[in-house]
N, C-alpha and C positions, 0 to 999 in steps of 0.2 A: 647412649650406651648400647653396646651390642646385646642381643637377646640372650646369648649364653651367659654373659656376666649378670644380667638381671635374674635369670633363672638360678644361678649359683647363689646370689645374695638371698633370694627368696627361700631357697632350700635351706640355707644356713639359719636364717631367722626362724623358719618353721621348726627346724630340728631343735634349736635352742629353746623355743617356747614350749615345745612338747616335752622336753626333758626337765623343765622347771617343776619342782615339787609343789603340789597344791595343798596347802595347810589351811585349816579353818582359822578364822580370825581369833586371836587370843583376847580374852576378856579378863579384866582385873578382878572383878567381883561377879558373883552369880547374878543373873538377871531375874528379877521377880517383879510382878506387876504392883503398882501403887494405886490404890483406890481412894477416891474422895468419898468418905463415909456419908456426908450429907447428900451428895448426888446419888449414891448407891441406895440410900434409904428412900429417896423420892422415886427412883426408878422402880424399886421393888413395889412400892405403894401403888404407883401408876399401873404396873403390870398386873397386880392383883385386882385392881378395880376394873381394868379392861377384861381380864379373864372372867370375872363374875358378871360383868355386863353382857358379854357374849353368851355365856351359859344361861343367864336369866332369859335372854331372848330365845335361845334354842329350846329351852324348856317351857316357854310360853308365859313366863311371869311378866315380861315386858314386851313391847312391840318395837320393831326397827325396820326401816325401809331397806337396809343393806343385808340383813340376815333373815332367814326364814325360820319358822317354828318347826321343830322336828315332830314327825308323826309319833304317836304313842308307842308303836311297835319298834321304832328306831331307838327310843329311850330305853325300852325294855331290853333290847338287844345289847345296848351299851352297858347297861347294868349287869347283865349276865356275863359279858365279856370281862368286866372289871372285878367281879366277885369270885 
């Protein structure tokens, strides 16, 4: 095909594509998350245990090789910041 013809076809396609309206997809029903309550309960329980384990180590109640114990001045500063 000649270059002029290809250019004309290309311009027509581009013009038609750019003139097409862009609408968001239509949904039949509102989208809402569905939670597995048993899994949610276990996840919350595990998160709470992890949180308490980390803070017990930071405050010096337990020892861990991955976390350090905070200096008393850091704990004091955190308490002042939160109160």
